[in-house]
N, C-alpha and C positions, 0 to 999 in steps of 0.2 A: 691416432689418425689426424692428419693435418686438414683443417677446415679450408675449403676453397673460397676465395673472395673474388669480387669484381670491383672495379673502380667506378664510383659514382661521383657526381659533383653537384654543387649548388652554388649560391652566390658567395659562399665563404671558401670555396675551393673543393679539393678532392678528398674522398674518404673511402676506406674499404667497407664493403657491404657483403654479407654472406651471399655466395653465388646462388644458393638454392632458395632464396626468398625474393619477393617482388618489391619490397620497400626500397626507398632510395636514401639519399644523403641526409635529408632533414630528419627522417625517422631514425636513422642510425645515430645521428648526433644526440637526439633526445634519449634514445635507448642507452647510450653511454653516459650521458650527463645527469640523468635523473634516476639513480638507483636508490629510490626512496620507497620504503614499504614493499608490499607484495601485491597490492590491489591493481589489477589491470583495468583499463578503461572498459566500462561495462558494455555488453552487447546492446543494452537498451539505447545507447547513443550511436554505436558503430553501425548497426544495420540501417537506421534511418539516415545516417550520414551518407552511406553508399547509395541509398535510394534517392537522396537529394541530388547527388552527382549525376545519377541516371536521368532524373527529371530535368535538371538544368541543361544537360546535353540535348535532350529532346526539345526543350523550349528554345535553346539557342539555335538549333537547326530550323525550327519552325519560323523564327523571325529573321532567318538568313544571317545569323551572327556566328555560325559555325558550319564548316564544311560537313556535308551529309555523311561522308565516309568516316570522318573523325567521330561524329556523333554516334554512328552505328557501332564503332568499336569501343566507345566509352560505355554504351549500353551493354554490349556483349561482355565487357570486362566487369561491369557491375554485377551482372547476372552470375558470372563465374565466382566473383568474390562472395556474393551472398550464398552461394552453394557450398562454400568451404565447410568441411566437417568440423573444423576447429577454427573459428574466425580469428582467434588470438594468435594463430600461427603466422598470420600476416599483419596483424594489428597488435603488436606486442607492448605498446607503450603503457606506462603507469598512469594512474590517476594524478599522482603528485608531480605535475609538470607545469607548464605555463597555464595561468588561470583562464586564458581565453580558449584553450583547447586547440590552439594553432597547430601544434605539432601533430595532433591526431587528425586534423583536417588535411595537413600535408601528407600524413601517412596514407590517407585515402587517395589523395591526388596521385601520389607516387605509385601506389599499388595498382590503381586502375590504369595509369599510363603504361606501366610495364606489362601488365597483363594484356592490355589492348595492343601494344606493339608486338608482343609475342603472337597473338592471334592473327594480326595483320601481316606478320612476317616482314615488317619494316619499321623504321623509326618514325612512326606516324604522329604520336601524341606526346605533348609536353605537359608535365604535371600542372604548372601554373598557367601557361598560355591557353591550354585546351580544356583540361579536366576542371580547372578552377575558374573558367571563363565567366566573367560577370558576377563573380562571387568574392567573398572574403571569409576568413575564419570567423570574423566577428558577427556576421549574419547567418552563416551556415551552421555553425556549431550550436548556437542557441535554438535555431529552428529544429535541428536534430534532437536536441534535448526535449523540446516540447512534443515532438512527434513520438519519441520513444516513451516518454512518460504517459502520454495520453493512451497510446496503444497498450502499454503495460497495465494501466489501470483497468481498461475495458476488456482485456483478454484474461487477466489473472485475478484481479481483486473483485470486480463486480460479479462475475459468475460464481465465485466462491461465496459471496454474500447471498446471492440468490439461492444457492443450494442450502445454505444455513437457514434462511428464512423458511424454506420448505420443511426442513426438519423441525423447526420451532413450531410451525403451524400444526404439524402432526402431533407434537407433544402437547400443545395447547388444547387441541380437540380431544385428545385421549383423556386428559385430566381436567376438563372444563368444569366438572362438578365435584372434584375432590377438594374438600374444604380443609384448610390447614391454618395454623397460627401465622399471622403476619408479624413482621419484625421491623421496627424503626429504631435508630440509635443503637443497634445491636441488642435491643431489648424487646420483650414480647409486646405485641400490638394487637389490634383487632384482626379478626380472621379475614382471609382471602381464599380464593381457590388457587390451586397450583396452576391451573390453566390461566388465571388472571396474571399470576406472577410471570409465567412464560410469555404472556401477551406483551408485557412490558419489554422483555428482551427482544421479542420479534419486532416490535415497533421501533426500538432503537435501530435495528438493522435496516428497516425500511427508510427511516428518516436519514440515517447515515448514507445510504445509497443515493438518496435524492440529493443530498448536499455534495457528495462526490461528483455526481453527474453534472450538477450546476456549476461547481467550481472548475471541473476539468474542461468544460466547454470553452473556457477562455484560452486553453492551450492550442485551439485550432487556428488561431490567428498568428501567422508566422512572420518573422521579421526579414524574410528573404528579400533581397534587393537593396538592403541598406548598405551593403559592402562594408567599408572600413569604419565609418563614423556615423552612418545613418543617412548620409546625403545621397547615396546611390551612385557615387563616382564609379565610372567604368561599367556600370550595369545598364544595358540598353532598355529603353522604355518598353514595358510590357513583359519583360523576361520574368519578373516576379510572379505576375498573374498566371502566365503560362505554366511555369514550374509548379505552382500550387495546384493548378488543374490536374497536372499529371500525378501529383502526390495524392490528390483526392481520389482520382480514379484507381490508383494503385492500392490505397489502404481502405477505400470505401467509406471514408469519413470526410467531412466538409472542411478541408484545409483551405484557408484563404490567405491572401497577402495582406499584412497589416498596413493600414494607411500611414501610421506614424512609425517609422522604423527606429527612431531615436528611443522611443519607449521600449520597444521589443528587445533592443540591444543592451540598454543600460539597466533596465528594470527586470527583476526576476519575480515580479509580483504574481504573474499567472501561475508559475510553478509553486511559489510559496503558498498561495491560496489553495491550490489543488492538494498539496501535501498536508496542509492544515486540516482539510477534510478527511484525509487518511488518518491523521492523528486523532481526530474525533472518533473515527471507527475503532482505532486502537484503544482509546479510552473506554469505549463501551464494551469492547471485547474483553478487556481486563476486568471490568465490572461483572460481566456474565460469568467469566471463568472463576472469579472469586466467589460469586454466589454459588456456583455449582460445587466447588470444592469445600466450601463451608457447610452447605446443606448436606453434603455427602460425608462430612467428617465423622470419625468414629473408627470402627463401626459400632462400638459399644459405649465409648466415653466421649462422644461428640454429639452433634445434632442428629446425624444419621437418618434424615428424612428421605434422602435419595440414595439409590444404589447405582453406582457407576460401573462400567465394564472393568473387569480385572484383566488387564492386558499383559502384565509382566510382574515378576516378583518385585516387591518394593524395598526390600532390605537385604543386605549381605549378611546380616547377623540375626535379624528377627524373623523367624520362619512364619510364613502365612501372611505377612504384611503386604497390603496393597495400597499404593499411593496414587493421588490424583495427578499423574504425570502429564497427561494431555493438557490439563488446566495450567499446570506449572509452565509447560512450554509456551502456551498461549500468552500467559502473563509476562514471560520474559520477552517474547516477540513484541508485545504491546509496549513494554518499557523501552525497547530498542527503537521502535518507530517514534515514540515520543521524544527520545533523545535525538534522533535524526532530524525531527522537525525543529528542534531548538537550533541545531547546527545550520539547517537550511535558512531559518529566519535570520540568524546572524550574517550568514554569507550573502543572503539576498539584500541585506541592508548596505552592502559594501560596493555599490555601483558608483565608481568614481567617474565623473564627467560623462563620456560617451560609451562606457563599457563596464560591465561587471567582470572581474577577473577571479571569481571563485567558482566558475562554472563546472569544472570537472568534479570538484567536491560536492556540489549541489546534485549533479546527476548521479553520482555514485550513491549518495544517500537515498535518492529517489528510487533507484534501481533496487537497493537492498530492501527498502520499505515495501515495495510492490511484491517482490519475491517472497519475503517473509510473511507478509499479511495474507496473501493468497494461499500459500501452502499451509500456514498455521491454522487459518480458519477452516480449511478443508480437513485437516488432521483432527482438530478439536471436534469438528462436526461429526465426522464418520467414526472416529475411534472413541468418542466419549458421549457426546450429547445424544446421538441417534440411539444409543443403547441405554439411556437412563430409564430406570424403573423407580417407582415410588415404594417406600416401606410404609404400607398402610397402617400397620400397628403403631409405628413410631409417630406418624402424623396425627393419628387419632388420639394418641396418648397426650401429646403436647397440646392439641386443641382442647381437650377436656380439662387440663389442669391450668391453662393460661388464665391469669388473673385479669388480663385486659378485656376479657369477655364482659366484665362488669360494666363496660361502656354502654352496653345495651340497656342496662337498668337506669341510667342517668335520666332519660326523659320521664321515667315513671316516678322515681323516688328522689331525684336531684343529685347533682354532682357530688356534694359533700358526703351524703349518706353512702353513695356508691363507692367513693374513695375509702370511707370507713370500712365497708365490707371487704374491699380488696386488702387493706392493711391488716384487718383482723384475720382474714384467711391466710395471709402470708405468715403472720406472726405465729399462728396456732397450727400451721400446716393443715389447713382445712380446705375443702372445696368452697367455691363461692356460695353454693347452695347451703352448705352447712353454716357458713359465716352469716349469711342473710337470716337464716333461721335463728341462730344464737342471738343476733342483735334485734330480732323481732321486727324487721322491716318488711319481709315478705314470707308468706308460708310456702310450703313446697309446691303446692298447686299453682300459686301465682308465679312463683319463680320459673317453673317449667313452661308456663304459658308464654312468658316473655323471652326466656333464654332459648331461642331457636336459631341454631347456627346458620341455617339456610336463609334466614331473613337478614343476616348480617353481611352477606357478600353480594 
């Protein structure tokens, strides 16, 4: 079947474009010239980009910089584009294109112009002169990145963290009095309650959420109005403020126009800092997942203090094996997010003169981190942590035989004698009580009076 084409043109001349799509010449050239990888520009930046075009049209209309009819059809076109079942059907460009995102900005300009013209029934809109009026890829694309990243963090990651905190609070409350051996340096240490151990995990999440909220707040200041180099050339006074007001109303968040456009266009510090907060969350999630899988190791030849849900067979050859698969998935995601952060840090450092030209790479990594973290935390939470049970017999056994309980004796008999008891007990495979008795430091009654686990936590 022969594909039908129409002829579109740009400043470089004419080019064939598939007749059943809305994009134009610039998009088609990019589609043909950048056949690199498989990653398409993420929705995280595409949807905010369309919303920016809508807000700019409304703002241009309000300050009498754009005909009201043209503004009306840009708005209608934006709404239709946002309603696409598959947004990539009209936004097909790869991540690996120009580092400014110019071709994706033009993709939006062309699609909205052609949809608007179709709706109007006439050649009403021009991609550059109307849809891109008062704008440049260099201020619009980074603004779309910031909006998309902020919205993704607050719709996907923070709610998942909140749900995880709720689960950890329940686990902490349930086992607040369950005493167990503590561990430092992967060695036995003085007792804690399992509730206290979980409280450490919970507080990590609370602190991480605070850091993410604080860091992401810097994303609200948008470089709209800077146009090509930050000077605002061809952008009427007040357009940036008006457009940000429409964006704030649309999203329900306090988007404002940056006072210094040069900063917002050449620096990616806001994004780098916000992602660094996600990296911190990833680090803590990796720690929690590792704690869970190590405490659940066994069931007979590991620590085995925790019983985690048995979700699926763990081995194709070993019958009955169950693995900590949710913890493994969580740690892989955490590792990926930490890797993404390193890439973002390098890319953010490459702002040459008035522009950073690593922006598609940056937002692609941000989008992946948000998607992975939000879904992985929810999966780990619901499929693993929410179903954790304690093996009381195992916990009690380790607590009883731990040599580090001898720490409770130090204030009474001194550090060196306490250390001697611990070494004697370990060498002779005795309990601390037996070793203390053998060495003549404490009789059984004195030992029992001091060695009370509940007084140690």
